[in-house]
C-alpha positions in Angstrom: -104.7 -47.1 -25.6 -102.9 -47.8 -28.8 -102.1 -44.1 -29.2 -100.8 -43.9 -25.6 -98.6 -47.0 -26.1 -97.2 -45.4 -29.3 -96.6 -42.1 -27.4 -94.8 -44.0 -24.6 -92.7 -45.9 -27.1 -91.8 -42.7 -28.9 -90.9 -40.9 -25.7 -88.8 -43.9 -24.5 -86.9 -43.9 -27.9 -86.4 -40.2 -27.7 -85.1 -40.5 -24.1 -82.8 -43.3 -25.1 -81.4 -41.1 -27.8 -80.9 -38.2 -25.3 -79.1 -40.6 -22.9 -76.7 -41.8 -25.7 -76.1 -38.1 -26.7 -75.4 -37.0 -23.1 -73.0 -40.0 -22.6 -71.1 -38.9 -25.8 -71.0 -35.3 -24.6 -69.8 -36.4 -21.1 -67.0 -38.4 -22.8 -66.1 -35.4 -25.0 -65.9 -33.3 -21.9 -63.7 -35.9 -20.1 -61.4 -36.0 -23.2 -61.2 -32.2 -23.2 -60.3 -32.1 -19.5 -57.5 -34.6 -20.2 -56.3 -32.5 -23.0 -56.4 -29.4 -20.8 -54.3 -31.2 -18.1 -51.8 -32.1 -20.8 -51.6 -28.5 -22.0 -51.3 -27.2 -18.4 -48.4 -29.5 -17.8 -46.8 -28.4 -21.0 -47.3 -24.7 -20.1 -45.7 -25.3 -16.7 -42.7 -27.0 -18.3 -42.4 -24.2 -20.8 -42.6 -21.6 -18.1 -39.9 -23.3 -16.0 -37.7 -23.6 -19.1 -38.2 -20.0 -19.8 -37.3 -19.0 -16.2 -34.1 -21.0 -16.6 -33.3 -19.4 -20.0 -34.0 -15.9 -18.5 -31.7 -16.7 -15.6 -29.0 -17.9 -18.0 -29.5 -14.9 -20.3 -29.2 -12.6 -17.3 -26.0 -14.3 -16.1 -24.6 -14.4 -19.6 -25.1 -10.6 -19.9 -23.5 -10.0 -16.6 -20.5 -12.2 -17.6 -20.4 -10.3 -21.0 -20.2 -6.9 -19.2 -17.5 -8.2 -16.9 -15.5 -9.7 -19.8 -15.8 -6.4 -21.8 -14.6 -4.5 -18.8 -11.6 -6.9 -18.5 -10.8 -6.5 -22.3 -10.9 -2.7 -21.9 -8.6 -2.9 -18.9 -6.2 -5.2 -20.8 -6.3 -2.9 -23.8 -5.4 0.1 -21.6 -2.7 -2.0 -19.9 -1.2 -3.1 -23.3 -1.1 0.5 -24.4 0.8 1.5 -21.3 3.2 -1.4 -21.6 3.6 -0.6 -25.4 4.6 3.0 -24.5 7.1 1.6 -21.9 8.5 -0.8 -24.4 9.1 1.9 -27.0 11.0 3.9 -24.4 13.3 1.0 -23.6 13.8 0.1 -27.3 14.6 3.7 -28.2 17.9 3.6 -26.3 19.2 0.2 -27.3 20.8 -1.0 -30.5 19.3 -3.3 -33.0 21.6 -6.2 -31.8 20.0 -9.2 -30.3 20.6 -10.1 -26.7 22.6 -13.2 -27.6 25.0 -11.1 -29.7 25.5 -8.6 -26.9 26.2 -11.4 -24.4 28.8 -12.9 -26.8 30.5 -9.5 -27.2 30.6 -9.2 -23.4 32.2 -12.7 -23.1 34.7 -11.9 -25.9 35.8 -8.6 -24.2 36.0 -10.3 -20.8 38.0 -13.2 -22.3 40.5 -10.7 -23.8 41.0 -9.1 -20.4 41.7 -12.4 -18.8 43.8 -14.0 -21.5 45.6 -11.3 -23.5 48.3 -8.9 -22.5 46.8 -5.5 -22.7 48.0 -2.0 -22.1 46.3 -0.1 -19.3 44.4 2.0 -21.9 43.3 -1.1 -23.8 42.1 -2.7 -20.6 40.2 0.5 -19.6 38.5 0.6 -23.0 37.5 -3.1 -22.7 36.1 -2.5 -19.2 34.2 0.5 -20.4 32.9 -1.5 -23.4 31.8 -4.3 -21.1 29.9 -1.8 -18.9 28.2 -0.3 -21.9 27.4 -3.7 -23.3 26.0 -4.9 -19.9 23.9 -1.7 -19.8 22.6 -2.4 -23.3 22.0 -6.0 -22.3 19.9 -5.0 -19.3 17.9 -2.5 -21.5 17.5 -5.2 -24.1 16.3 -7.7 -21.5 13.9 -5.1 -20.1 12.5 -4.4 -23.5 12.3 -8.2 -24.2 10.4 -8.9 -21.0 8.2 -5.9 -21.7 7.4 -7.3 -25.2 6.9 -10.7 -23.7 4.5 -9.2 -21.2 2.6 -7.5 -24.1 2.4 -10.8 -25.9 1.0 -12.5 -22.8 -1.5 -9.7 -22.4 -2.6 -9.9 -26.0 -3.0 -13.6 -25.7 -5.1 -13.1 -22.6 -7.2 -10.5 -24.4 -7.6 -12.8 -27.4 -8.8 -15.5 -25.1 -11.3 -13.1 -23.6 -12.5 -12.2 -27.1 -13.0 -15.9 -27.9 -15.0 -16.2 -24.7 -17.0 -13.1 -25.8 -17.7 -14.7 -29.1 -19.0 -17.9 -27.3 -21.1 -15.7 -25.0 -22.6 -13.8 -27.9 -23.3 -17.0 -29.8 -24.9 -18.5 -26.7 -26.9 -15.4 -26.1 -28.2 -15.5 -29.6 -29.3 -19.1 -29.2 -30.8 -18.3 -25.8 -32.7 -15.4 -27.2 -34.1 -17.6 -30.0 -35.0 -20.2 -27.4 -36.8 -17.5 -25.3 -38.7 -16.2 -28.3 -39.6 -19.7 -29.3 -40.7 -20.5 -25.8 -42.8 -17.3 -25.6 -44.5 -18.2 -28.9 -45.2 -21.8 -27.6 -46.5 -20.4 -24.3 -48.9 -18.0 -26.1 -50.2 -20.7 -28.5 -50.7 -23.1 -25.6 -52.5 -20.5 -23.6 -54.8 -19.8 -26.5 -55.4 -23.5 -27.2 -56.2 -24.1 -23.5 -58.6 -21.1 -23.4 -60.3 -22.5 -26.5 -60.7 -25.8 -24.7 -62.2 -24.1 -21.6 -64.6 -22.3 -23.9 -65.6 -25.7 -25.5 -66.1 -27.2 -22.1 -68.4 -24.3 -21.1 -70.4 -24.9 -24.2 -70.5 -28.6 -23.5 -71.7 -27.8 -19.9 -74.6 -25.8 -21.4 -75.4 -28.6 -23.8 -75.4 -31.1 -20.9 -77.8 -28.9 -18.9 -80.1 -28.6 -22.0 -80.0 -32.4 -22.4 -80.6 -33.1 -18.7 -83.5 -30.7 -18.9 -84.9 -32.4 -22.0 -84.5 -35.8 -20.2 -86.3 -34.4 -17.2 -89.1 -33.1 -19.4 -89.3 -36.4 -21.1 -89.6 -38.2 -17.8 -92.3 -35.8 -16.8 -94.2 -36.5 -20.0 -93.8 -40.2 -19.5 -95.0 -40.1 -16.0 -98.1 -38.1 -17.0 -98.9 -40.5 -19.9 -98.3 -43.5 -17.6 -100.6 -41.9 -15.1 -103.3 -41.5 -17.7 -102.6 -45.0 -18.9 -103.2 -46.3 -15.3 -106.3 -44.2 -15.0 -107.7 -45.6 -18.3 -106.9 -49.2 -17.2 -108.5 -48.6 -13.8 -111.6 -47.0 -15.4 -111.7 -49.9 -17.9 -111.6 -52.5 -15.1 -114.3 -50.7 -13.2 -116.5 -50.5 -16.2 -115.8 -54.2 -17.0 -116.7 -55.0 -13.4 -119.9 -53.0 -13.7 -120.8 -54.9 -16.9 -120.1 -58.2 -15.2 -122.3 -57.2 -12.2 -125.1 -56.1 -14.5 -124.8 -59.3 -16.5 -124.9 -61.3 -13.3 -127.9 -59.3 -12.1 -129.7 -59.9 -15.4 -128.9 -63.6 -15.2 -130.1 -63.7 -11.6 -133.4 -61.9 -12.4 -133.9 -64.3 -15.3 -133.3 -67.3 -13.0 -135.7 -65.8 -10.5 -138.3 -65.4 -13.1 -137.9 -69.0 -14.3 -138.1 -70.3 -10.7 -141.2 -68.2 -9.9 -142.8 -69.4 -13.2 -142.2 -73.0 -12.1 -143.7 -72.3 -8.7 -146.8 -70.8 -10.2 -147.3 -73.8 -12.4 -146.8 -76.2 -9.5 -143.5 -77.5 -10.9 -140.9 -79.1 -8.8 -138.3 -76.6 -7.5 -134.7 -77.3 -6.6 -133.0 -75.9 -3.5 -131.4 -73.2 -5.7 -134.8 -72.4 -7.2 -136.3 -72.0 -3.7 -133.4 -69.7 -2.7 -134.1 -67.5 -5.7 -137.9 -67.4 -5.1 -137.6 -66.5 -1.4 -134.4 -64.5 -1.6 -136.3 -61.1 -1.5 -138.4 -62.2 1.5 -135.4 -63.5 3.3 -133.6 -60.3 2.8 
């Protein structure tokens, strides 16, 4: 009995240890699942951000192509206008437009205020016509040069935009590469956590099996304990019955001895003496 009690105590202690261990493993699995949910959320956020960066990068490349096309068109336009400007400037003097206008006013003032001969007046009229022609050519060349300046300013603005687009593209590409690295690392980390959970699940199955086996052993030992107790009680009962029978026989012998000697018998003595006959 002592050995059985020790065995039961040992198994109960072992089972208690298994239960503590399985609780700890369950908690670890719960913590891992929480960590996995956090990583999954992080992965979703990274993927959404990458999708946005890819869309931005795609749009930026489209805008860059369109901007480059505009710059090429402007460059070609400037070249054409430059050629036209050179043609206009080729036939005009180096005088400024203001100076030409002043000469026209001076010649016209002379015609209106001075007494001139017919030849002098004709010469001034011819001069005015020539000057007016030069002024128109000068204005045309000026407007053409102004147009070139505006076109160049527009092209420089587009080039600045191109620089901004290129810089933005570089930053976007860095963000994309960084996001891809984070995504790869997070996927690897999550896969490792899933692997750890699978290992924990196997450990839990082993612990549950060990607990079941322990319960089975405990039940078997308890059954044996109950059998031993039952057998012990039956044996004890048998001993008591034998002892009682021995005492009864002894009492009968004493009563019969009294009767044979003519002694006075009590009611109990009489019952003992005549019990067999009554039966």
